N, C-alpha and C positions, 0 to 999 in steps of 0.2 A: 152484720157479719154472720154468715151461715156456716156452722161448724159441722164437718163431716169426717168420717173415717172410712174403713173398707166395708162397712155394713150398709144396709139400706135404711138405717134409722133416721136418715135425714129427710125422707120423703114427706112426712107430715109437716115438718118444719118449713120445707120448701114450699108446700102448698099454702101454708099460712102466710109465708113471706109474700107470695103472689097476691093474696087477699089484702094484705096491709099496704102494698106498694102503690105509689102513684107515679105520675110521669117523671118526677124528678129523683126517684129513689135510685140509689146505687147499691149494689150488693157485692160484697167480697166473699167468695167461698174459701174457707180456710180448711184445708185437709190436714188432719192430725195424723202424722206418721210415727207410730210408736217405736220405741227402742226395744229390739228383740232381746237384748241382753237383760234389760230390766224386767221384761215380761217373764223370763225364765231365769231366775237368779243363779241356779246351779247348772246352767247350760254348758259351761266349759268342762264340767266333769263328765258330761255325756257326749262330748265331742260335737257340740252344737255348732252349726255353721251360721254364724251371725250375719255374714254378708249375704248369703243365699236367702236367709229369712227376711233381711231388710229389703232385698229386691222384690220378694214376693209381696210383702206388705205395701211397698211403694206402688206396685202395679194395682193392687186393690184400691188404695187410696186415690190414685190418679183416675181409675175407672169411675169411682164414686163422684169425683170432681167433674169429670166429663159429663156424666149423666145429669148431675145437678145443674151444671151450666147449660146444657141443652134444654132442660125443663124451664129454667128461668128465662133464657133468651127467647124461647118460644112464646113466652108471655110478654115480650117486649121490654124486659128489664135489663138495664146496663149492668154487666157482670164482669168482674175480674177475679183472679184466683191466686192463691198462695199456699204453699205447703210448709207446715211447721214440722220440721224433721227433728225428732228428739234423738235419733241415732247420731246425728251430726252435731246438734247444738247442746244435747244434754238436757237436764231439768225434767220437769213433770208437765202434765197436760194443762193444769191450772195456770201455771206461769207462762207457758208457751202461748196459750190462747189469749191470756191477759195482755202479753206483749203485742200480739197481733192486733188486738182491739185498740190498744193505746196508740200504736204506730199509725194505724189507719184512721184513727179518731172516730171509731164506730159510735153510732147512737144506740144500737140495739144488737145484742149477741143472741142468736137463735141456736138452741141445741136441744137434744133429746135426752131424757133420763133413761137409764137401763138397769135392769136387775140381773141379766143373765151373763154367763161367761166372765168369770172374774177378771181375766186378762184384758177384757174390753171395757171394764168399768171406769174409764177415765172421766166420765161425766160426774161420778159420785163426788170426787174431790173438787172438780171444776165448779160445780154448782154450789159447793159449800164455801170454797175459798175465793173464787174469781170475783165475786160480787164486791169483796173488799178492795180489790186491786184494779179492776178493769175500768172503773169510773164511767160505766155506761149501764143502761138497763139490760136485763137478761130476760129472754122468753124461754122457759124450760118446759118442754112438752112431756107429758107423762109417758111412762114405758108402755109399750104394747103388751097385751091387747088393750088399747084404750079406746073409749068412745069419745072421739074428738071431732068437732066440727071444724073445718078448715076455713069457715067464714069468720068475719070479725066477731069476737065474743060479745054476747048479749046479756049475760048474767055474770057480773064481776063482783067478786068478794074482796074487799080491801081490809087487811089487818092493819090497824093504826095504833100507835102508842103516844101520839101527840108530838113526836119528834118531826123536824122539818123533812127528814128523808122519807118518813112514812107518809106524810102528806104529799110529797113529791110523787110517790108511787101512785096515789090516787089521781093526780093530775095527768100522769103519763098514761094510766089506764083509760081515762076518758077520751084521750086522743085516738085510741085504737078501738073504742067500743063501737058496736054495730048500731044501726038505727033502732030507736026505741029501747035502748038497753036499760036494764035494771041494775042498779049499783047498791050494794050493801057494805057499810063500814062497820067493822066489829072491833071491840076491845076485849081482850081475854083477861079475866080476873083469875089469877093463878091461886086457887085454893089449896093446891099441894105444897105451896111455899111455906116453909116453917119460919116462925119468928126467931130473931136472935135475942140476946139478953137485953138489947136496947128497946124492944118493942114486943108487945103481946101479939098473939095470932089475931085477935079481934081487931086491934089497931092497925095491924098490917093489911088486913082485908078492907078495912075502911079506907086506908090510903090508896089501895088499888082501885076501889070504887070511885073515889073522888078523881083520881087520875084518869080513870076510864071516861067519866062524864066530861072532863075537860077535853080529852082527846077526841071524843065523838062530836063535841061542839065545834072544835076546830075543823074536823072533817066536813061537818055541815056547812061551815062558812066557805071552805075551799070549793065545795061543790056548787054552792049558790053563786060564787063569783066566776065560775067557769062559763065561757061564752056559749057552750052547748047544753047548759043545765036544763033549759026548757024542753030539750028533746029526750031527756032521760028521767027515769024514776029513781028516787034515792030513799034509802032507809038506813037506820043506825041502830045497833044493838050491843048490849053487854053480853058476853059469853063467859061461862064459868067452867073451869076444869073440874073433874072429879077430885075429891079430897085425897084419894090415894091412887097410885098406878096411872097417873095422867100427867101431861105437861102442856105448855102453851102450844107447841108445834102440832101435837095431835089434836088439840081442841080446835085449832084453826082448820085443819084438813077435815075433821069430822063435821065441823060446821059448814064447810064448803060442800061436802057430800050431801048433807041434809037439805041444803038450800039449792042443790043441783047447779052449782056454779060452773061456768064455762072456764073461768080463770081466777087464780088467786093473785092478788097484787100485794107485794111486800116491799118495804124499804129496809135495806140492810145497812146497819151502822156498826162499825167495829167496837165502838165504845160502850154500846148498850148490850146488856146480856139478855134482854127480853126476847124480841121477835127474831133476832139474828139466829136463834136456834132452830129455825125451821129447816130440818135436815132432810136429805133424800129419803131416808128410812121412813119418815112420816108421810111421804106422799102416797095418796091412794092411786090405783089404776083408773 
């Protein structure tokens, strides 16, 4: 499922979709049509014409859908389209895109992260919240200006914590990896975490270390059992946050930058406080 709006931020995601697609791949382009009233809360006080704004936004979204459809169809991909209209249905972007993914039973949701123009930052909440609700994988491309190859990723960094969902992200990443890919699994020891009355700081760090060793061992097992393991190189490492002014999310993205990763693989689970905190603010360009 390729998510678009009235901007051209979908172009990188569409190019990667073409790279990942095979003869059986079906793509649904979902255009997000924002609610003009929600974008400008005090619009009624300024005699804001919501209907006219809606029509203008609709034209922009439909134009993006048409361009994306033409691009994908020219590559021989089976495409259909849908408009998620928040003006008519209400709600927010995260829930609208989640409903669209669930209804269509999407395997993968493709969208771009953005930093500019606050009224268009619907991806901020979507990438934070939708993974809990969509029940499918998400491919989030970094905000422009990004150095991003539209071929299959060949350097994949997978942050694991030993949970089934984090190991599932490793399996999913191996399915989209390019030929001869290098895969690195990391576990982050959070040295900025402070002990409670029940445990000392030293014992807490020792517990993190032991959990990390176990998580990386599980990741090695998952990799070795994958049918394509012989085609890829695999490494595993413990990563530590700074003791102050740092957190797990930033440690992951800093590690990805140092390792020159093409993609970060994450499994998000609502009940775990650890790696689910990888928020858009932590993503590098």
